[in-house]
C-alpha positions, 0 to 999 in steps of 0.5 A, a space after each residue: 523935062 522930057 527926052 527931047 529937051 535933054 537931047 537938045 540940051 546935050 547936043 548944045 552942051 557937046 557943040 560948045 565944049 567940043 568947039 572949046 576943045 578944038 579951039 584950045 587944041 588949035 591954039 596949041 598946035 599953031 601958035 605953042 610959042 605965043 601960048 607959052 610966052 604968055 603963060 610964062 609971064 604969070 607962071 614961070 616954068 620950063 618949057 618941058 614942064 609946060 608941054 607936060 601940063 598943057 597935054 595933060 590938061 588937053 587929055 583930061 578935058 577930053 576924057 571929061 568931054 566924052 564921059 559928060 557930054 558925048 556919051 550922055 548925047 549918044 545914050 539920049 539919041 538912042 533912047 529918043 
């Protein structure tokens, strides 16, 4: 595998995961009651607990996204 293939792989991986993150964030910002209503049917939680959990997952996803997608892509672009 050469550096061009790795760069292309990480580019598409970053685009896909970035899109998932943006979509998830937009759902949470635009339709929080809908998301809470759907999730509450499966896992009954108080609204405050649900908000804390969902924002913690968003933060964790962002940290993982930057660490495993964006940083390697930037390093490969610098190397290439």
